[in-house]
C-alpha positions as CSV (number, residue, x, y, z in Angstrom):
1,M,122.7,88.5,126.4
2,M,119.8,86.4,125.0
3,A,120.4,82.7,124.8
4,S,121.1,81.2,121.4
5,L,118.0,79.5,119.8
6,K,117.6,76.9,117.1
7,L,115.1,78.5,114.8
8,A,113.1,77.4,111.7
9,L,112.1,80.2,109.3
10,V,109.3,79.1,106.9
11,A,108.4,81.1,103.8
12,D,107.4,80.6,100.2
13,A,109.8,83.3,98.9
14,F,113.6,83.5,99.3
15,P,116.5,84.5,97.0
16,P,117.2,83.9,94.2
17,L,113.7,85.3,94.0
18,R,113.9,89.1,93.8
19,T,110.6,90.0,95.6
20,S,110.6,92.4,98.5
21,G,109.5,89.5,100.8
22,A,112.4,87.3,99.6
23,I,114.9,90.1,100.3
24,Q,113.4,90.8,103.7
25,L,113.6,87.2,104.7
26,H,117.2,86.9,103.6
27,D,118.1,89.9,105.7
28,L,116.2,88.5,108.7
29,A,118.0,85.1,108.4
30,C,121.4,86.9,108.1
31,E,120.7,89.0,111.2
32,M,119.4,86.1,113.3
33,A,122.7,84.3,112.5
34,T,124.7,87.4,113.3
35,Q,122.9,87.6,116.7
36,G,124.0,84.0,117.5
37,H,121.0,81.9,116.6
38,E,121.1,78.7,114.6
39,V,118.8,79.3,111.7
40,T,117.3,77.0,109.1
41,V,115.2,78.5,106.3
42,I,112.5,76.2,105.0
43,V,111.2,77.1,101.5
44,P,109.4,75.3,98.7
45,S,111.0,74.9,95.2
46,H,109.7,73.6,92.0
47,K,113.1,73.8,90.4
48,I,115.1,71.2,92.3
49,R,115.4,67.7,91.0
50,D,115.5,65.8,94.3
51,S,112.9,65.9,97.0
52,S,115.1,68.3,99.1
53,Q,118.2,70.3,98.8
54,V,120.3,71.7,101.7
55,Q,122.8,74.5,101.4
56,K,124.6,77.0,103.7
57,S,124.7,80.7,103.2
58,H,125.8,83.7,105.3
59,G,125.9,81.7,108.5
60,F,122.5,79.9,108.2
61,R,121.1,76.9,106.5
62,I,118.5,76.6,103.7
63,I,116.5,73.6,102.9
64,R,114.5,73.7,99.7
65,L,111.7,71.2,99.5
66,K,110.2,70.0,96.3
67,A,106.7,71.5,95.7
68,L,104.6,72.7,92.8
69,K,105.2,76.1,91.1
70,T,103.2,78.9,92.8
71,K,104.6,82.1,91.1
72,N,103.8,83.6,87.8
73,I,100.8,81.3,87.0
74,N,97.1,82.0,86.8
75,H,95.1,82.5,90.0
76,I,93.3,79.1,89.9
77,R,96.5,77.1,89.5
78,R,98.2,79.2,92.1
79,T,95.5,78.7,94.7
80,L,95.5,74.9,94.1
81,H,99.3,74.7,94.2
82,E,99.6,76.8,97.4
83,F,96.9,74.7,99.1
84,L,99.0,71.6,98.3
85,M,102.4,73.3,99.1
86,P,102.6,72.5,102.8
87,Y,101.7,68.9,102.3
88,F,104.4,68.5,99.6
89,M,106.8,70.2,102.0
90,M,105.9,68.0,105.0
91,Y,106.3,64.9,102.9
92,N,109.7,65.9,101.6
93,L,110.9,67.2,104.9
94,R,110.2,63.8,106.4
95,R,112.4,62.2,103.7
96,S,115.2,64.8,104.1
97,I,118.4,64.7,106.2
98,L,116.6,67.1,108.6
99,K,113.7,64.8,109.3
100,N,114.8,64.4,113.0
101,E,115.5,68.1,113.6
102,R,113.8,69.8,116.5
103,W,113.4,73.6,117.0
104,D,113.2,76.1,119.8
105,G,110.9,78.3,117.8
106,V,109.2,78.4,114.4
107,I,108.8,81.7,112.5
108,W,106.7,82.0,109.3
109,Y,106.0,84.7,106.8
110,S,102.5,85.3,105.3
111,P,101.8,85.6,102.4
112,S,101.3,82.7,101.7
113,I,98.3,82.0,104.0
114,F,98.6,78.2,103.3
115,H,101.6,77.3,105.5
116,G,99.3,76.2,108.4
117,P,99.6,72.4,108.1
118,L,103.4,72.6,108.0
119,I,103.6,74.9,110.9
120,K,101.3,72.7,113.0
121,F,103.5,69.7,112.2
122,L,106.7,71.6,113.2
123,K,105.2,72.9,116.4
124,Q,103.9,69.5,117.4
125,T,107.1,67.6,116.7
126,S,109.3,70.3,118.4
127,Q,106.8,71.3,121.2
128,C,107.8,74.9,120.6
129,K,106.2,78.3,120.2
130,S,105.7,80.1,116.9
131,Y,105.7,83.6,115.5
132,L,103.6,84.7,112.5
133,I,105.0,87.6,110.5
134,L,101.8,88.8,108.8
135,R,102.3,91.2,105.9
136,D,99.0,90.9,104.0
137,I,95.5,90.6,105.6
138,F,94.2,88.2,103.0
139,P,91.5,87.6,101.8
140,D,90.2,90.9,103.0
141,W,92.3,93.1,100.8
142,A,91.4,91.0,97.7
143,L,87.7,91.5,98.6
144,E,88.2,95.2,99.0
145,V,89.8,95.6,95.5
146,G,87.2,93.4,93.8
147,L,89.6,90.5,93.1
148,I,87.2,88.1,94.8
149,K,83.5,88.3,96.0
150,K,82.1,87.6,99.4
151,G,81.0,84.0,98.7
152,P,82.3,80.5,99.2
153,I,85.8,81.3,97.9
154,Y,86.2,84.2,100.3
155,K,84.9,82.0,103.2
156,L,87.4,79.3,102.2
157,F,90.3,81.7,102.2
158,A,89.1,83.3,105.5
159,A,89.0,79.9,107.1
160,V,92.5,79.1,105.9
161,A,93.7,82.4,107.3
162,A,92.0,81.9,110.6
163,F,93.7,78.5,110.9
164,Q,97.1,80.0,110.6
165,Y,96.2,82.7,113.2
166,S,95.2,80.0,115.6
167,L,98.6,78.4,115.3
168,A,100.5,81.5,116.1
169,D,101.6,82.3,119.7
170,V,102.5,85.8,118.5
171,I,101.3,87.6,115.3
172,G,103.4,90.5,114.1
173,I,101.4,92.9,111.9
174,Q,103.1,95.8,110.1
175,S,100.9,98.7,111.1
176,K,98.9,99.9,114.1
177,G,95.9,100.6,111.9
178,N,95.5,96.8,111.3
179,L,94.8,96.0,114.9
180,K,91.1,96.5,114.5
181,Y,91.0,93.6,112.1
182,F,91.9,91.2,114.9
183,K,89.4,92.4,117.5
184,N,86.6,90.2,116.0
185,I,88.8,87.5,114.5
186,L,90.7,86.7,117.7
187,E,88.2,87.9,120.2
188,S,89.7,87.4,123.7
189,D,93.1,86.4,122.2
190,E,93.9,89.7,120.5
191,S,96.7,90.3,123.1
192,K,98.9,88.0,121.0
193,V,99.0,90.6,118.2
194,E,101.8,93.1,118.2
195,I,103.3,95.7,115.8
196,L,106.2,94.3,113.8
197,P,107.4,96.9,111.2
198,N,108.8,95.9,107.9
199,W,112.6,95.9,107.8
200,L,115.7,95.9,105.5
201,G,119.3,95.0,106.1
202,N,122.3,97.0,105.0
203,A,122.1,97.8,101.3
204,V,124.6,96.0,99.1
205,Q,125.6,98.0,96.0
206,S,126.7,96.7,92.6
207,P,126.5,98.6,89.3
208,C,123.0,98.8,87.9
209,R,122.3,97.6,84.3
210,I,119.9,100.5,83.8
211,R,121.9,103.4,82.5
212,L,119.5,106.4,82.7
213,N,122.1,108.7,81.1
214,D,121.6,106.8,77.9
215,T,117.8,107.1,77.8
216,I,115.2,109.7,77.1
217,L,115.1,110.4,80.9
218,A,118.7,111.6,81.0
219,G,119.0,114.9,83.0
220,R,115.5,114.9,84.4
221,T,114.2,114.7,87.9
222,I,113.3,111.0,88.1
223,F,110.3,109.6,89.9
224,V,111.0,105.8,90.3
225,Y,108.6,103.0,91.1
226,A,110.5,99.8,92.0
227,G,108.6,96.6,92.9
228,N,105.5,94.6,92.2
229,M,102.9,96.1,89.8
230,G,99.7,94.2,90.5
231,V,96.0,94.7,91.2
232,A,96.7,95.7,94.8
233,Q,98.8,98.7,93.8
234,G,96.2,100.5,91.6
235,M,98.9,102.0,89.4
236,E,97.0,103.4,86.5
237,I,96.9,106.8,88.2
238,L,100.7,107.0,88.0
239,I,100.5,106.6,84.2
240,D,97.8,109.4,84.2
241,L,100.3,111.5,86.2
242,A,103.0,110.9,83.7
243,Y,100.6,111.8,80.9
244,H,99.7,115.1,82.7
245,F,103.4,116.0,82.9
246,E,104.3,115.0,79.3
247,H,105.0,118.6,78.5
248,R,107.6,118.9,81.3
249,Q,111.0,118.1,79.9
250,D,112.5,118.2,83.4
251,L,110.5,115.3,84.8
252,G,110.7,111.6,84.1
253,F,108.9,108.4,85.4
254,L,110.7,105.1,85.7
255,F,109.0,101.8,86.5
256,V,111.1,98.8,87.4
257,G,109.6,95.4,88.4
258,R,107.1,92.8,87.4
259,G,103.5,91.8,88.1
260,H,100.1,91.1,86.5
261,E,99.5,94.7,85.6
262,V,102.9,95.5,83.8
263,K,101.7,94.7,80.3
264,K,98.5,96.7,80.8
265,L,100.4,99.7,82.1
266,Q,102.9,99.5,79.2
267,E,100.0,99.4,76.7
268,I,98.4,102.5,78.2
269,S,101.7,104.3,78.1
270,G,102.2,103.2,74.5
271,R,98.8,104.3,73.3
272,R,99.5,107.7,74.9
273,L,102.9,107.9,73.2
274,L,104.5,108.9,76.4
275,T,108.1,110.1,76.0
276,N,108.7,110.7,79.7
277,T,108.1,107.1,80.9
278,L,110.3,104.0,80.8
279,F,109.6,100.4,81.9
280,Y,112.2,97.9,82.9
281,D,112.0,94.3,84.1
282,E,113.1,93.6,87.7
283,I,116.7,93.9,88.5
284,E,119.0,92.2,91.1
285,P,118.4,93.6,94.6
286,A,122.1,94.6,94.8
287,Q,121.7,96.9,91.8
288,M,118.8,98.9,93.5
289,S,121.1,101.1,95.5
290,D,123.0,102.2,92.5
291,L,119.8,102.9,90.6
292,Y,118.5,105.0,93.4
293,T,121.5,107.3,93.3
294,R,120.3,108.3,89.8
295,C,116.7,109.0,91.0
296,H,115.2,111.7,93.1
297,I,111.7,110.7,94.3
298,G,110.2,107.2,95.1
299,L,106.7,106.4,94.0
300,I,104.2,104.4,96.1
301,A,100.7,103.4,95.0
302,L,98.0,101.4,96.8
303,D,94.5,100.7,95.4
304,P,92.2,103.3,97.0
305,R,89.6,100.5,97.8
306,H,91.9,99.1,100.4
307,K,90.7,99.4,104.0
308,S,93.7,97.7,105.6
309,H,97.0,99.4,106.3
310,N,100.2,98.6,104.4
311,I,103.8,99.9,104.7
312,P,105.3,98.5,101.4
313,G,108.9,97.3,101.4
314,K,109.7,99.8,98.6
315,F,108.9,102.6,101.1
316,L,111.8,101.3,103.3
317,S,114.2,101.0,100.4
318,Y,113.4,104.6,99.3
319,L,114.0,105.9,102.8
320,Q,117.2,103.9,103.2
321,A,118.5,105.5,100.0
322,G,117.5,109.0,101.1
323,L,114.7,109.3,98.5
324,P,111.6,111.3,99.6
325,V,108.3,109.7,98.5
326,L,105.2,110.5,96.5
327,A,102.4,108.3,97.7
328,N,98.9,107.7,96.4
329,V,97.2,105.5,99.0
330,N,93.8,104.6,100.5
331,K,92.3,107.1,102.9
332,G,93.5,106.8,106.5
333,N,96.4,104.5,105.7
334,D,99.1,104.7,108.5
335,I,101.8,105.4,105.9
336,A,100.2,108.8,105.1
337,H,100.6,109.8,108.8
338,L,104.2,108.6,108.7
339,I,105.1,110.6,105.6
340,R,103.6,113.8,107.0
341,E,104.8,113.4,110.5
342,H,108.4,113.0,109.5
343,S,108.3,115.3,106.4
344,V,109.7,112.7,104.0
345,G,107.4,113.4,101.1
346,Q,103.9,114.1,99.9
347,V,100.8,111.9,100.0
348,C,97.4,111.8,98.3
349,E,94.6,110.0,100.0
350,T,91.8,110.9,97.6
351,N,93.0,109.1,94.4
352,A,92.3,112.4,92.6
353,L,94.7,113.2,89.8
354,N,94.5,117.0,90.4
355,E,95.6,116.5,94.0
356,L,98.4,114.2,93.1
357,V,99.6,116.7,90.5
358,E,99.7,119.4,93.2
359,C,101.7,117.0,95.4
360,V,104.2,116.7,92.5
361,H,104.6,120.5,92.3
362,V,105.1,120.8,96.1
363,L,107.5,117.9,96.3
364,V,109.7,118.9,93.3
365,E,110.1,122.3,94.9
366,Q,110.8,120.8,98.3
367,V,113.5,118.5,96.9
368,S,115.3,121.4,95.3
369,Q,115.1,123.6,98.4
370,D,115.1,121.3,101.4
371,K,118.7,120.0,101.8
372,Q,117.8,118.0,104.9
373,I,115.0,115.9,103.4
374,S,117.3,113.0,102.4
375,D,118.7,113.0,106.0
376,R,115.2,112.8,107.4
377,C,114.5,109.8,105.2
378,R,117.6,107.9,106.3
379,L,116.9,108.8,110.0
380,L,113.4,107.5,109.9
381,F,114.6,104.2,108.3
382,S,117.3,103.7,110.9
383,K,115.0,104.5,113.8
384,E,112.0,102.3,112.8
385,Y,113.0,99.7,110.2
386,S,116.3,98.2,111.0
387,V,116.6,94.5,110.8
388,E,118.5,94.4,114.1
389,K,115.5,95.8,116.0
390,V,113.0,93.5,114.3
391,T,115.1,90.4,114.9
392,K,115.3,91.0,118.6
393,Q,111.5,91.6,118.8
394,V,110.7,88.3,117.1
395,V,113.1,86.3,119.3
396,V,111.6,88.0,122.4
397,G,108.1,87.1,121.1
398,L,109.0,83.5,120.9
399,G,110.0,83.6,124.6
400,K,106.7,85.0,125.8
């Protein structure tokens, strides 16, 4: 049995935030505690009055450190606030009741890319190893989708990202296809990179406030998109898809979540007078399982300009609920191979509406005829994306 470790888990998102990253980190902290480790989650908060706030939850400890707001603000303010975030956190950690704590290992989650100064401080004071859980290869994906240009700003972000890579003893990336990104970045040190899949804990179920039987989508085969709706997702094609199937009274499209593109997508839907499409604000994570029992197919969208590989958290939640997936992703993305290899849905890599439409026809027929498809989804989830497996891998990585 592995020895118990005293672990610090650093992130910028944790419940009560409802993002997929926050949910994942909560599940990870719970499982680490279950496996016998002493876990302290270190997160920034702009909402607390004091410089720090400590609480206990599910067998682990959370310290919230006063910092500037970094969510739901414009890009310029967010960048500035995230740059300052680790310095605020270090200052307030030194003033907290945990100022003399020492750790056997430090784990941090990216995004954000700006935790580097705090991680360096924790490593130096504890003389311990660190594990970077890397979910986004930023700023490269932002460059690919046109959010930033290859100039001084890109170089600044790339330098910040390189700094955090240099601090990690192990970097866990979510997909094999992303290994090529590190061959040049890390040069001879690329051996410290390993595949660490995304994960989810056991789904908690409580009644969902969205009652589909009382809406225009009642009785239809429901395509559900649950999660962030931002630039990186390239979701306009999903509205085009709904418009194409406007004449079909048996199909419905449900979008649940938040993000910079929500208003734009709602406006497009409104202009087209779509009667097969509904939008809802994000819901509590515990309500998601109940919602999925009323849906039939999970939607995934990634901007086709991406070159990196991404296995979104929503993909895991669909699989866990037994929902096959319809995915529109960038060409060559590892998720396309996963979906096809395990026969858990249909995938389009061309970003062509006519091909995506054909995928809908095939998948709707498959869902009605293939009684084992839900079982295959759940099996893939339990085999590859359990939080128990990921937790053990991270702890082993800290011992390398």
